C-alpha positions as CSV (number, residue, x, y, z in Angstrom):
1,M,-3.5,-22.6,39.7
2,S,-1.3,-20.0,37.9
3,R,0.2,-20.9,34.6
4,P,4.0,-21.2,34.5
5,L,6.1,-18.5,32.8
6,V,8.5,-20.4,30.5
7,L,10.8,-18.8,27.9
8,S,11.6,-21.5,25.2
9,E,15.2,-21.6,24.2
10,D,14.0,-22.0,20.6
11,R,11.6,-19.1,20.6
12,L,11.4,-17.3,17.2
13,F,13.6,-19.9,15.5
14,P,12.4,-21.7,12.3
15,A,10.0,-24.6,12.9
16,D,11.9,-26.9,10.5
17,P,14.2,-29.0,12.7
18,A,17.3,-28.8,10.5
19,T,17.0,-25.1,9.9
20,R,16.3,-24.5,13.6
21,A,19.5,-26.4,14.5
22,I,21.5,-24.0,12.3
23,A,19.8,-21.0,13.9
24,R,20.7,-22.3,17.4
25,R,24.4,-22.5,16.4
26,L,24.3,-19.0,14.9
27,Y,22.6,-17.6,17.9
28,G,25.3,-19.1,20.1
29,E,27.7,-16.8,18.3
30,V,25.8,-13.6,19.2
31,R,23.7,-14.1,22.3
32,A,26.4,-12.8,24.7
33,L,27.7,-10.0,22.6
34,P,27.6,-6.5,24.2
35,I,24.6,-4.4,23.5
36,L,25.0,-1.2,21.4
37,S,22.0,1.1,21.8
38,P,22.9,4.0,19.4
39,H,19.4,5.5,19.3
40,G,16.8,5.6,22.1
41,H,14.8,7.7,24.5
42,T,15.8,6.6,28.0
43,D,16.1,9.4,30.5
44,P,19.8,10.5,31.1
45,A,18.7,11.6,34.6
46,W,18.4,7.9,35.5
47,F,22.1,7.4,35.0
48,A,23.2,10.8,36.3
49,G,21.4,10.5,39.7
50,N,21.3,6.7,39.9
51,A,18.3,6.9,42.1
52,A,16.1,3.8,42.7
53,F,13.1,3.5,40.3
54,A,9.9,4.5,42.1
55,N,7.6,1.5,41.5
56,P,6.8,-1.1,38.8
57,A,3.9,0.9,37.3
58,D,5.9,4.1,36.8
59,L,8.8,2.2,35.4
60,L,7.1,-0.3,33.1
61,L,3.7,1.2,32.3
62,A,3.7,5.0,32.3
63,P,6.6,5.5,29.8
64,D,5.6,2.8,27.3
65,H,3.2,3.9,24.6
66,Y,3.2,0.4,23.1
67,L,1.3,-0.7,26.3
68,F,-1.1,2.1,27.0
69,R,-2.1,2.6,23.3
70,M,-3.4,-1.0,23.3
71,L,-5.3,-0.6,26.5
72,Y,-6.7,2.8,25.3
73,S,-8.0,1.1,22.2
74,Q,-10.0,-1.2,24.6
75,G,-11.5,1.8,26.5
76,V,-9.0,2.0,29.4
77,G,-8.2,5.6,30.2
78,I,-4.4,6.1,30.2
79,D,-4.6,8.3,33.3
80,R,-5.5,5.1,35.1
81,L,-2.1,3.7,34.1
82,R,-0.1,6.5,35.8
83,V,0.2,8.5,32.6
84,A,0.2,12.2,33.7
85,R,-2.0,14.9,32.2
86,R,-0.3,18.0,30.9
87,G,1.1,20.1,33.8
88,E,0.2,17.5,36.4
89,G,1.8,14.5,38.1
90,P,0.5,10.9,37.7
91,T,-2.7,10.1,39.6
92,G,-4.1,7.0,41.2
93,D,-2.4,4.2,43.1
94,P,0.4,2.5,41.2
95,R,-0.6,-0.9,42.5
96,E,-4.1,-0.4,41.2
97,A,-2.7,0.6,37.8
98,W,-0.6,-2.6,37.8
99,R,-3.7,-4.7,38.6
100,L,-5.6,-3.1,35.8
101,F,-2.7,-3.8,33.4
102,A,-2.4,-7.4,34.6
103,A,-6.2,-8.0,34.2
104,N,-5.8,-6.9,30.6
105,F,-2.4,-8.6,29.7
106,H,-4.2,-11.1,27.5
107,L,-4.7,-8.2,25.0
108,F,-1.0,-8.4,24.2
109,R,-1.1,-12.0,23.0
110,G,0.9,-12.3,19.8
111,T,2.4,-8.9,20.1
112,P,6.1,-7.9,20.5
113,S,5.2,-6.2,23.7
114,A,4.3,-9.6,25.3
115,L,7.6,-11.1,24.0
116,W,9.6,-8.2,25.5
117,L,7.7,-8.1,28.8
118,N,7.8,-11.8,29.4
119,H,11.6,-11.7,28.9
120,V,11.8,-8.8,31.4
121,F,9.6,-10.7,33.9
122,A,11.6,-14.0,33.7
123,E,15.1,-12.8,33.0
124,V,15.3,-9.5,34.9
125,F,13.0,-10.2,37.8
126,G,13.1,-14.0,38.0
127,L,9.4,-14.5,38.0
128,T,8.1,-18.0,37.2
129,V,4.4,-17.6,36.9
130,A,2.5,-15.9,34.0
131,L,1.0,-12.4,34.5
132,E,-2.7,-12.3,35.0
133,A,-5.2,-10.8,37.4
134,A,-4.6,-13.5,40.0
135,T,-0.8,-12.9,40.0
136,A,-0.9,-9.1,39.8
137,D,0.0,-8.5,43.4
138,H,2.7,-11.2,43.4
139,Y,4.3,-9.5,40.4
140,Y,4.0,-6.1,42.0
141,D,5.5,-7.2,45.3
142,V,8.4,-9.1,43.7
143,M,9.3,-6.2,41.4
144,D,8.8,-3.5,43.9
145,A,11.1,-5.2,46.4
146,A,13.7,-5.7,43.7
147,L,13.6,-2.1,42.6
148,K,14.5,-1.0,46.2
149,T,17.8,-2.9,46.0
150,E,21.1,-1.6,44.8
151,A,21.2,-4.3,42.1
152,F,18.2,-2.6,40.4
153,R,19.5,0.9,40.3
154,P,20.0,2.3,36.7
155,R,23.8,2.0,36.6
156,A,23.8,-1.6,38.0
157,L,21.2,-2.7,35.4
158,F,23.2,-1.0,32.7
159,E,26.2,-3.1,33.6
160,R,24.1,-6.3,34.2
161,F,22.5,-5.9,30.7
162,G,25.9,-5.8,29.0
163,I,25.3,-2.4,27.5
164,E,28.5,-1.0,26.0
165,V,27.0,2.3,25.0
166,I,23.5,3.9,25.0
167,A,22.5,7.1,23.3
168,T,19.7,9.2,24.6
169,T,18.0,11.9,22.5
170,E,17.9,15.6,23.3
171,S,16.8,18.8,21.7
172,P,19.2,21.7,21.0
173,S,17.4,23.6,23.7
174,D,18.4,21.0,26.3
175,D,21.3,22.1,28.5
176,L,22.7,18.5,28.8
177,V,23.1,18.9,32.5
178,H,22.5,15.2,33.1
179,H,25.1,14.2,30.6
180,R,27.6,16.5,32.2
181,A,26.7,15.0,35.6
182,I,27.3,11.5,34.3
183,R,30.7,12.5,33.0
184,A,31.7,14.3,36.2
185,S,30.6,11.3,38.3
186,G,33.5,9.1,37.2
187,W,31.2,6.2,36.4
188,S,32.5,4.1,33.5
189,G,29.2,3.5,31.8
190,R,29.0,5.2,28.4
191,V,25.9,7.2,28.0
192,I,26.0,9.7,25.1
193,T,23.5,12.1,23.6
194,A,22.1,12.6,20.1
195,Y,21.1,15.8,18.4
196,R,17.3,16.0,17.7
197,P,16.6,19.5,16.4
198,D,12.9,19.0,15.5
199,P,11.6,21.5,18.1
200,V,13.7,24.3,16.6
201,I,13.1,23.3,13.0
202,D,9.4,22.5,12.9
203,C,7.5,25.7,13.2
204,E,4.3,23.7,13.6
205,H,5.7,22.2,16.8
206,E,3.8,23.6,19.8
207,A,7.0,24.3,21.6
208,F,8.7,26.1,18.7
209,A,8.8,29.6,20.1
210,E,9.9,28.4,23.6
211,A,12.6,26.1,22.2
212,L,14.0,28.9,20.0
213,N,14.4,31.1,23.0
214,A,16.4,28.4,24.8
215,F,18.3,27.7,21.6
216,A,19.4,31.4,21.5
217,A,20.3,31.5,25.1
218,L,22.4,28.3,25.0
219,S,24.2,29.2,21.7
220,G,24.6,32.9,22.4
221,Q,23.4,33.6,18.9
222,D,20.6,35.8,17.4
223,V,18.5,33.0,16.0
224,G,16.1,35.6,14.5
225,T,18.6,35.9,11.6
226,W,19.4,33.1,9.1
227,K,23.1,33.4,9.7
228,G,22.7,33.4,13.5
229,Y,20.2,30.5,13.3
230,L,22.6,28.3,11.3
231,E,25.5,29.3,13.6
232,A,23.5,28.3,16.6
233,H,23.0,24.8,15.2
234,R,26.8,24.5,14.6
235,I,27.5,25.6,18.2
236,R,24.9,23.3,19.8
237,R,26.0,20.4,17.6
238,A,29.6,20.9,18.8
239,A,28.3,20.9,22.4
240,F,26.4,17.7,21.8
241,A,29.6,16.1,20.3
242,E,31.5,17.1,23.4
243,M,28.9,15.1,25.4
244,G,29.6,12.1,23.2
245,A,27.0,12.6,20.4
246,T,27.9,10.8,17.2
247,S,24.5,11.3,15.4
248,T,21.6,13.6,14.7
249,D,18.0,12.4,14.5
250,H,15.2,14.0,12.4
251,G,11.6,12.9,13.0
252,H,10.0,14.9,10.1
253,P,6.5,14.0,8.8
254,T,8.0,13.2,5.4
255,A,11.4,12.6,3.8
256,A,11.1,15.8,1.7
257,T,14.4,17.7,1.1
258,L,15.2,20.9,-0.8
259,D,18.3,22.6,-2.0
260,L,17.4,26.3,-2.2
261,S,19.8,29.0,-3.1
262,P,21.0,31.0,-0.1
263,P,18.7,34.0,-0.8
264,E,15.7,31.7,-1.2
265,A,16.5,29.8,2.0
266,E,16.9,33.1,3.9
267,A,13.6,34.4,2.6
268,L,11.9,31.2,3.7
269,F,13.4,31.4,7.1
270,E,12.2,35.0,7.5
271,T,8.7,33.9,6.8
272,V,9.0,31.0,9.3
273,I,10.5,33.1,12.1
274,A,7.8,35.8,11.6
275,G,5.1,33.2,12.3
276,R,3.6,33.6,8.8
277,A,4.5,30.2,7.3
278,T,1.7,28.2,5.6
279,P,1.7,24.4,6.1
280,A,3.5,24.2,2.7
281,E,6.1,26.6,3.7
282,A,6.6,24.8,7.0
283,E,7.2,21.6,5.1
284,A,9.6,23.4,2.7
285,F,11.6,24.7,5.7
286,R,11.9,21.3,7.2
287,A,13.0,20.0,3.8
288,Q,15.6,22.7,3.5
289,M,16.9,22.0,7.0
290,L,17.6,18.4,6.2
291,T,20.0,19.6,3.5
292,E,21.5,22.1,5.9
293,M,22.0,19.4,8.5
294,A,23.7,17.2,5.9
295,R,26.0,20.1,5.0
296,M,26.9,20.4,8.7
297,S,27.4,16.7,9.1
298,L,30.0,16.8,6.4
299,D,31.9,19.3,8.5
300,D,31.5,17.8,12.0
301,G,31.1,14.1,11.2
302,L,27.8,13.5,12.9
303,V,25.8,10.7,11.3
304,M,22.3,11.7,10.2
305,Q,19.1,9.6,10.9
306,I,15.8,10.4,9.2
307,H,12.6,8.9,10.8
308,P,9.8,10.1,8.5
309,G,6.3,8.9,7.9
310,S,4.4,9.3,11.2
311,F,1.3,11.4,11.6
312,R,2.1,12.6,15.1
313,N,-0.5,13.1,17.7
314,H,-3.4,12.0,15.5
315,N,-5.8,11.9,18.5
316,A,-6.4,15.6,19.1
317,R,-8.2,15.1,22.4
318,L,-5.5,12.9,23.8
319,F,-2.8,15.3,22.6
320,E,-4.6,18.2,24.3
321,G,-5.0,16.4,27.5
322,F,-1.7,14.4,27.8
323,G,0.8,15.9,25.3
324,R,3.1,14.1,22.8
325,D,4.1,10.5,22.6
326,K,0.9,9.0,24.0
327,G,0.4,6.2,21.5
328,A,-1.6,8.2,18.9
329,D,1.1,8.4,16.2
330,I,0.0,6.7,13.0
331,P,2.1,5.6,10.0
332,T,1.6,7.2,6.6
333,R,2.6,6.5,3.0
334,T,6.1,7.9,2.4
335,D,8.0,8.7,-0.8
336,Y,11.8,8.6,-0.7
337,V,12.9,8.5,-4.4
338,R,11.7,11.9,-5.3
339,A,11.7,13.4,-1.7
340,L,15.4,12.7,-1.2
341,K,16.6,13.7,-4.6
342,P,17.6,17.3,-3.9
343,L,19.7,16.3,-0.9
344,L,21.2,13.3,-2.9
345,D,22.0,15.6,-5.9
346,R,24.1,17.7,-3.6
347,F,25.6,15.1,-1.2
348,G,24.6,11.6,-2.3
349,N,28.1,10.6,-3.6
350,E,30.0,11.8,-0.5
351,T,31.8,8.9,1.2
352,A,32.4,11.0,4.3
353,L,28.7,11.3,5.1
354,T,26.3,8.7,6.4
355,L,22.5,9.1,6.3
356,I,20.5,6.3,7.9
357,L,17.0,5.9,6.6
358,F,14.1,4.5,8.6
359,T,10.5,4.0,7.5
360,L,7.0,3.2,8.8
361,D,5.9,2.5,5.2
362,E,7.0,-1.1,4.5
363,T,5.8,-0.8,0.9
364,A,8.9,1.4,0.3
365,Y,11.5,-1.3,1.3
366,A,11.9,-3.2,-1.9
367,R,10.6,-0.5,-4.3
368,E,12.6,2.5,-3.0
369,L,14.8,2.1,0.1
370,A,16.8,-1.0,-0.8
371,P,17.6,0.3,-4.4
372,L,18.6,3.7,-3.0
373,A,20.8,2.3,-0.3
374,G,22.1,-0.2,-2.8
375,H,23.5,2.6,-4.9
376,Y,24.2,5.9,-3.0
377,P,27.4,5.8,-0.8
378,I,25.8,8.0,1.9
379,L,22.7,5.9,2.5
380,K,22.3,3.1,4.9
381,L,19.0,1.4,6.0
382,G,17.9,1.6,9.6
383,P,16.2,-1.5,11.0
384,A,12.5,-2.2,11.1
385,W,11.2,0.6,13.3
386,W,8.4,1.2,15.7
387,F,5.2,-0.4,14.4
388,H,7.4,-2.9,12.6
389,D,9.8,-3.6,15.5
390,S,8.4,-7.1,15.7
391,P,9.4,-10.6,14.5
392,E,7.3,-10.4,11.4
393,G,8.5,-6.8,10.7
394,M,12.1,-7.8,11.0
395,R,11.7,-10.8,8.7
396,R,9.9,-8.7,6.1
397,F,12.7,-6.1,6.3
398,R,15.4,-8.8,5.6
399,E,13.3,-10.4,2.9
400,Q,12.6,-7.2,1.1
401,T,15.9,-5.4,1.4
402,T,18.7,-8.1,1.3
403,E,18.5,-9.0,-2.3
404,T,19.2,-5.4,-3.4
405,A,21.0,-3.7,-0.6
406,G,22.6,-6.7,1.0
407,F,23.3,-6.9,4.7
408,Y,26.2,-4.4,4.6
409,N,24.1,-1.4,3.6
410,T,22.1,-1.9,6.8
411,V,23.1,-0.8,10.3
412,G,22.2,-3.8,12.5
413,F,19.6,-3.1,15.2
414,N,18.7,-0.3,17.5
415,D,16.0,-0.4,20.1
416,D,14.6,3.1,19.9
417,T,12.9,2.8,23.3
418,R,12.0,4.6,26.6
419,A,11.5,1.2,28.2
420,F,14.9,0.7,29.8
421,L,14.3,-2.8,31.1
422,S,13.2,-4.1,27.7
423,I,16.5,-3.3,25.9
424,P,18.0,-6.7,26.4
425,A,14.8,-8.3,25.3
426,R,14.5,-6.3,22.1
427,H,18.1,-7.0,21.1
428,D,17.6,-10.7,21.8
429,V,14.5,-10.8,19.6
430,A,16.5,-9.1,16.8
431,R,19.4,-11.5,17.1
432,R,17.1,-14.5,17.1
433,I,15.3,-13.3,14.0
434,D,18.5,-12.5,12.1
435,C,19.9,-15.9,13.0
436,G,16.7,-17.6,11.8
437,F,16.9,-15.7,8.5
438,L,20.5,-16.5,8.0
439,A,19.9,-20.2,8.9
440,R,17.3,-20.4,6.1
441,L,20.0,-19.1,3.6
442,V,22.4,-21.8,4.9
443,A,19.8,-24.5,4.7
444,E,19.0,-23.5,1.1
445,H,22.7,-23.5,0.3
446,R,22.7,-19.8,-0.5
447,L,25.3,-19.1,2.2
448,D,28.0,-21.1,4.0
449,E,27.5,-21.4,7.7
450,D,30.8,-19.7,8.5
451,E,29.7,-16.8,6.4
452,A,26.4,-16.7,8.2
453,A,28.1,-16.8,11.6
454,E,30.3,-13.8,10.6
455,T,27.2,-11.9,9.2
456,A,25.3,-12.6,12.4
457,R,28.1,-11.1,14.5
458,D,28.3,-8.1,12.1
459,L,24.6,-7.4,12.4
460,A,24.5,-7.7,16.1
461,Y,27.7,-5.7,16.9
462,R,30.1,-4.5,14.2
463,L,27.6,-2.8,11.8
464,P,26.0,-0.6,14.4
465,K,29.3,0.3,15.9
466,Q,30.7,1.2,12.5
467,A,27.6,3.1,11.2
468,Y,27.2,5.2,14.4
469,K,30.9,5.7,14.8
470,L,30.9,4.2,18.3
């Protein structure tokens, strides 16, 4: 007999009964608030075309590196999970891929992926038995049938989930055709873009030359000159803002910044564009461009986000066979105090600029990030990100940053996901964890309950709306 799938109403709340009761009341204040998703990686084509999703495996498995990285660690080839090799389409039968996943679902016990997926299964699809090998076909049939209905098309789900706004992420070499189609369609759902210039800044990116060509064509500038290159950024940023962008996003290996003189910056650019940059010079150029992006943000008002600290594509064979974002990105130690100083010396006291900092290095929270954000007007702390987007990671974030940066130098929660159906689940987890943390402060008489309720609402809704200018 299959095990029932039951989502406890008290999941993630404190075990102490009195504190749990406070958390329940606080959660009641925020559970139905609209979802703001100011940073993510869903495909704008979904909302432009509003076509039905193909099947459960291609929707839930193939885009989600949280899932296939775990299976890969247990010896399961990711091509068996409908992940396409470079230059090819997905292979194998999607039902067989789902069966393989279901037979291995026990690997996710205790992980945030299991929390999110069980929420999707129960709340989105109405499934009532647990996923395992014996229920794989039942799951597939129920979900496949649902995905063929109008109620499960992207726009209908967007509205059902209570999403007020969602930001996708595009490169300056993207023509934003899907965002223009969404706008022209007359649909009221708010899907905006975000400016992610990494492919035209990072000369070590494998698509750098190709991206520069598209960058030149779309901007109409000679990007082989420093002046033309900077002007191309200004032009593309304006085009992104026209499609709703309120932010830029920078996924550099480190948080390094530089503030070179104009002649020094131009000389470095000429080395980069000529293809002669050493690894140190490539890093220096990325560092200088963060300062240049900050300068442009003062002019056009786009909020900056920095996501450093990931050793991207660590598995060379997987990268060669399948490309980027296949679960082989590994956190590294990250310095912020010294790395950000050149940018902060130039812009740190500006009140018209917002720079949101993320980290994969939790050791930096209390030592560096909270003190920095607790002082510099431009800095805000992004939520626990990626490998720390988990109940424990969220608790550690609050515990290590609140005493120095407070709640109001943070920006609430963003889901940073390609897994569209998991967005409500991720926000629900964050709201429950924040309510549990606030409940403890109330129980310890460090916060009045009315203050905690207001703070919970701010973390879930007002702070992200304010920080991202939504």
